[in-house]
Residue frames relative to the residue before (quaternion, step in Angstrom):
aa qw qx qy qz dx dy dz
M 1.0000 0.0000 0.0000 0.0000 0.00 0.00 0.00
D 0.3352 -0.7110 0.5831 0.2053 3.56 -0.95 0.92
L 0.4292 -0.7145 0.4925 0.2503 3.57 -0.76 1.06
Y 0.4206 -0.6805 0.5432 0.2550 3.54 -1.10 0.75
A 0.7959 -0.0197 0.0529 0.6028 3.58 1.11 -0.78
T 0.2537 -0.7239 0.6161 0.1792 3.53 -1.30 0.46
F 0.2787 -0.7569 0.5750 0.1374 3.56 -1.20 0.61
N 0.0684 -0.7934 0.6048 -0.0040 3.56 -0.85 1.05
F 0.1645 -0.8152 0.5540 0.0383 3.56 -0.68 1.21
E 0.3595 0.7778 -0.4630 0.2270 3.62 1.26 0.09
A 0.7471 0.3671 -0.2123 0.5119 3.63 1.03 -0.68
F 0.2130 0.8056 -0.5329 0.1473 3.63 1.21 0.37
P 0.4923 -0.0664 -0.8677 0.0158 1.69 -1.99 1.52
V 0.5455 0.5356 -0.4435 0.4678 3.59 1.18 0.42
V 0.1340 -0.7717 0.6196 0.0508 3.57 -0.82 1.05
V 0.2037 -0.7933 0.5664 0.0912 3.56 -0.66 1.14
V 0.1062 -0.7617 0.6387 0.0256 3.53 -0.78 1.14
A 0.0787 -0.8157 0.5731 0.0013 3.56 -0.44 1.25
F 0.3203 -0.7322 0.5705 0.1891 3.54 -0.72 1.08
T 0.4332 -0.7673 0.4323 0.1917 3.54 -0.83 1.08
G 0.5164 -0.6195 0.4361 0.3992 3.58 1.15 -0.50
H 0.5248 0.6104 -0.4243 0.4147 3.59 1.27 -0.10
K 0.5479 -0.6224 0.4614 0.3156 3.53 -1.06 0.82
A 0.5124 -0.6462 0.4736 0.3092 3.58 -1.05 0.79
T 0.0440 -0.7402 0.6706 0.0226 3.50 -1.17 0.85
E 0.6847 -0.4543 0.3446 0.4539 3.57 -1.20 0.25
E 0.7007 0.4905 -0.2655 0.4449 3.56 0.90 -0.99
N 0.7514 0.4007 -0.2571 0.4569 3.62 0.65 -1.01
F 0.6358 0.5127 -0.3536 0.4559 3.61 1.05 -0.56
Q 0.6313 0.5124 -0.3351 0.4761 3.59 1.03 -0.71
K 0.6212 0.5249 -0.3433 0.4698 3.61 1.03 -0.74
Y 0.6215 0.5347 -0.3315 0.4669 3.59 0.97 -0.83
L 0.6749 0.4791 -0.3022 0.4729 3.61 0.85 -0.93
D 0.6512 0.5073 -0.3158 0.4678 3.60 0.96 -0.82
D 0.6687 0.5149 -0.2982 0.4458 3.60 0.97 -0.85
L 0.5260 0.6310 -0.4146 0.3916 3.61 1.18 -0.38
Y 0.6186 0.5793 -0.3418 0.4061 3.60 1.12 -0.59
E 0.5226 0.6709 -0.4194 0.3175 3.61 1.11 -0.53
A 0.6531 0.5031 -0.3238 0.4643 3.61 0.93 -0.80
Y 0.6618 0.5046 -0.3052 0.4628 3.59 1.02 -0.77
D 0.5771 0.6021 -0.3703 0.4092 3.59 1.13 -0.58
K 0.6001 0.5694 -0.3539 0.4363 3.61 1.19 -0.46
A 0.2352 -0.8084 0.5012 0.1999 3.61 1.27 -0.43
L 0.5491 0.5519 -0.4130 0.4727 3.57 1.01 0.94
P 0.5694 -0.5749 0.4426 0.3865 3.60 -1.15 0.48
F 0.0899 0.7837 -0.6077 0.0916 3.57 -1.04 0.80
A 0.2618 -0.7140 0.6134 0.2132 3.54 -1.38 0.01
Y 0.3195 -0.7172 0.5865 0.1990 3.53 -1.14 0.70
L 0.0927 -0.7313 0.6707 0.0822 3.53 -1.16 0.73
F 0.1543 -0.7870 0.5949 0.0533 3.55 -0.51 1.23
D 0.1590 -0.7983 0.5789 0.0480 3.54 -0.48 1.27
A 0.0527 -0.8410 0.5375 -0.0319 3.55 -0.22 1.33
E 0.2460 0.7967 -0.5219 0.1798 3.58 1.16 0.48
R 0.7821 0.2764 -0.1461 0.5390 3.61 1.02 -0.78
A 0.3543 0.7822 -0.4635 0.2186 3.59 1.25 0.16
A 0.3253 -0.6854 0.6164 0.2109 3.50 -1.18 0.74
M 0.5696 -0.6006 0.4355 0.3538 3.56 -1.08 0.71
P 0.2912 -0.7642 0.5432 0.1901 3.62 -0.61 1.08
G 0.4978 -0.6541 0.4843 0.2998 3.56 -1.02 0.80
L 0.6974 -0.4779 0.3262 0.4229 3.56 -1.24 0.33
R 0.5959 0.5710 -0.3603 0.4348 3.60 1.04 -0.74
Y 0.7144 0.4434 -0.2529 0.4787 3.59 0.90 -0.94
Q 0.5826 0.5468 -0.3734 0.4714 3.59 1.12 -0.54
K 0.6544 0.4977 -0.3062 0.4799 3.58 1.01 -0.80
M 0.6211 0.5313 -0.3434 0.4626 3.61 1.00 -0.77
Q 0.6484 0.5026 -0.3146 0.4775 3.59 1.00 -0.83
A 0.6491 0.5096 -0.3154 0.4686 3.59 0.92 -0.86
D 0.6474 0.5115 -0.3160 0.4684 3.60 0.97 -0.82
W 0.6213 0.5312 -0.3376 0.4668 3.59 1.06 -0.74
L 0.6379 0.5244 -0.3210 0.4637 3.58 0.96 -0.88
K 0.6732 0.5018 -0.2943 0.4565 3.56 0.89 -0.93
A 0.6948 0.4869 -0.2733 0.4532 3.57 0.87 -0.97
N 0.7777 0.3389 -0.1643 0.5033 3.60 1.11 -0.63
D 0.1995 0.8250 -0.5020 0.1660 3.56 1.24 0.47
G 0.7049 0.4710 -0.2707 0.4561 3.60 0.76 -1.02
L 0.6406 0.5222 -0.3152 0.4664 3.57 0.97 -0.86
M 0.6566 0.5089 -0.3113 0.4614 3.57 0.93 -0.88
K 0.6768 0.4970 -0.3012 0.4519 3.58 0.87 -0.93
K 0.6523 0.5292 -0.3161 0.4410 3.60 1.09 -0.65
Y 0.8435 0.2108 -0.0677 0.4893 3.60 0.83 -0.97
C 0.7022 0.4580 -0.2839 0.4653 3.61 0.95 -0.75
Q 0.3096 -0.7836 0.5171 0.1511 3.56 -0.50 1.22
G 0.7615 -0.2451 0.1674 0.5763 3.56 1.22 -0.48
T 0.2503 -0.7475 0.5924 0.1667 3.53 -1.31 0.22
A 0.1550 -0.7530 0.6335 0.0872 3.51 -1.04 0.88
Y 0.1938 -0.7714 0.6007 0.0815 3.50 -1.12 0.76
H 0.1642 -0.7460 0.6390 0.0909 3.57 -0.68 1.12
I 0.1635 0.7973 -0.5503 0.1862 3.55 -0.20 1.33
P 0.1190 -0.8201 0.5564 0.0604 3.59 -0.10 1.23
N 0.6673 0.5165 -0.2826 0.4562 3.61 1.23 -0.45
A 0.4433 -0.7240 0.4669 0.2477 3.60 -0.65 1.12
I 0.6251 0.5404 -0.3492 0.4420 3.61 1.02 -0.68
I 0.6595 0.4855 -0.3058 0.4856 3.59 0.99 -0.82
R 0.5999 0.5399 -0.3640 0.4648 3.62 1.05 -0.66
T 0.6294 0.5294 -0.3270 0.4654 3.59 1.06 -0.75
A 0.6276 0.5258 -0.3339 0.4672 3.60 1.03 -0.78
L 0.6343 0.5251 -0.3307 0.4610 3.59 1.00 -0.81
K 0.6356 0.5142 -0.3260 0.4747 3.58 0.98 -0.82
G 0.6246 0.5407 -0.3320 0.4553 3.59 1.09 -0.71
I 0.6373 0.5100 -0.3202 0.4809 3.57 1.00 -0.82
F 0.6988 0.4648 -0.2779 0.4673 3.59 0.86 -0.92
A 0.5803 0.5496 -0.3808 0.4649 3.61 1.19 -0.38
L 0.6643 0.4835 -0.2934 0.4887 3.58 1.12 -0.68
Q 0.7893 -0.0421 0.0709 0.6085 3.56 1.06 -0.83
Q 0.4224 -0.7201 0.4926 0.2457 3.57 -0.67 1.11
Q 0.5080 -0.6079 0.5176 0.3233 3.54 -1.19 0.65
P 0.3278 -0.8002 0.4679 0.1822 3.65 -0.58 1.07
V 0.7331 0.3237 -0.2146 0.5583 3.62 1.25 -0.13
P 0.6606 -0.4899 0.3569 0.4429 3.62 -1.19 0.32
Y 0.0002 -0.8052 0.5930 -0.0054 3.57 -1.10 0.64
K 0.1584 -0.7499 0.6360 0.0894 3.50 -1.38 0.41
V 0.1929 -0.7360 0.6364 0.1267 3.54 -1.09 0.78
A 0.0246 -0.8164 0.5754 -0.0429 3.57 -0.69 1.13
G 0.4540 -0.6921 0.4986 0.2574 3.54 -1.13 0.68
D 0.7728 0.2374 -0.1612 0.5661 3.59 1.23 -0.29
F 0.6287 -0.5919 0.3751 0.3372 3.53 -1.15 0.79
E 0.6659 0.5307 -0.3204 0.4152 3.61 0.82 -0.94
S 0.6376 0.5133 -0.3332 0.4679 3.62 0.97 -0.77
A 0.6467 0.5123 -0.3124 0.4709 3.57 1.00 -0.84
M 0.6664 0.4958 -0.3016 0.4681 3.61 0.92 -0.88
E 0.6372 0.5276 -0.3277 0.4563 3.58 0.95 -0.84
W 0.6483 0.5085 -0.3161 0.4703 3.59 0.95 -0.85
C 0.6545 0.5135 -0.3117 0.4592 3.60 0.93 -0.88
R 0.6607 0.5052 -0.3128 0.4587 3.58 0.90 -0.89
G 0.6658 0.5068 -0.3011 0.4575 3.58 1.07 -0.68
I 0.7385 0.4220 -0.2304 0.4728 3.58 1.06 -0.68
A 0.6426 0.5133 -0.3346 0.4601 3.62 1.07 -0.65
R 0.1605 -0.7954 0.5812 0.0613 3.53 -0.84 1.01
P 0.2506 -0.7858 0.5440 0.1543 3.60 -0.23 1.21
Q 0.4984 -0.6408 0.4956 0.3088 3.54 -1.19 0.60
P 0.5144 -0.6451 0.4588 0.3299 3.62 -1.05 0.72
């Protein structure tokens, strides 16, 4: 199975989710959604940085799956996720994100950035590590 996204915890409390460019399938997109829980399993405040530089355009089915995940995990996100940044240099992918948010509002603060460093800087400013 080609992964839809990889997860990097090296900069925790910032978790970088990098989309691989592989087309979404039922299997790899569900794995991506399941893997989103790993950061929450730490039960610590964190921020997600979604790096969509190599992202493939997700079909409407997968946009709805993402929106449903946001809706189902609203409380969990509000408890632990301090915010999400999106590194999206591609205008078409930014449009897909707007489509997801039209289906389900983002429950935590977010920023859309055209470059990775701006997205990381925002995440570092919003994520509050535990003492």
